[in-house]
Steps between C-alpha positions, in 0.01 A plus 500: 500500500773703666694316766718669759871455473636345817804691628762369741724746683841369610645681802787481751445794736262767617280504195459872432463434128252225580307759700490721192359214297239423766401868503469507122280192502275653768470829308426324172814619329606136482192324364610270218679270745442371848763477773461128554815400689798641691811282521794580728838336533515629858255380764523824697441739211248766604363485150330174601305692765399764249372223272310328781338831603383542141364151480757379249623136532869468594775242474851480636771322296840529667816441297688348791284190522572395142812324375547738208352794315314282253311320775421838667362636172303182434332545840401857409371386158291231667332758728440727200341213305281411799359853499467517120731802475514684168760766577754586769611828655834511682462753781827503693563130434869448583565191287619497142288267292654260251438498126307175545255679732470823303437319171204328662343843549641680200376864487289423807746587781538865598759661725539854634855633526584828682692671219456603139633189327763468352652711776593335834358161426603137461645256747595658834280808453209476741345693786707784641801399286322644197441836662850513646642448150275769350609753761867405472489541121336840537202453267230763538209276403422143595172313520352154464446248223251215460628238259435144393726245667732271306816311593708819504462703826307819408547403134144456378293729281402829665125553557485832687741753649454806716765759585564649845717808563794462736522775761826659621462368855383152410633197689456146367215458747309817405554429132377143539183619667425764238561260210257257659234761566531694172584219258495136614158506669349674197645317203498145642119487526470675161730250331326206674164617364644547149639148490193344665270675251707371208495142637124523565443614143704208371289259708182647347616440143 
């Protein structure tokens, strides 16, 4: 008997990518997995409100209340275990996870990055910094990448990519918005469904 894959989404901010996942679940595009938990490292993240509005359980695990990174990650893992989480989607989660954490969910943690990896990625490349770098370099095409997460920032196997044209009058802000609308919000739900379907099939075997 087919069993849903429980998905946790880890967030730090507004949760626009979470909104894309919620929309995909409602439309049926994401059907092999269930959005079962949203975890934030910031108590005031608007993503928590988005989750609550969609009826998704939430948890807050703040780094500052733990003595070290290991204890912080252990607290997240405990919440994931409590909710029987099968896979994780990082949607604007502003913490780099350790190898100890990522190995626990090998090939079961996804991240979306706002460039075509291997361009403009790795430690220090996040948010507007990615788009500023793309414009400064003068590339004509950028985009977004969904990849598996390992101990190397943006270093895991690529799942999906989508290109976005850079326009002559683009600013980092306009480019960021277009990459989200034309790439991130499309390929993140697609990749999540692909991985959830694969995990569900493995459970059925």
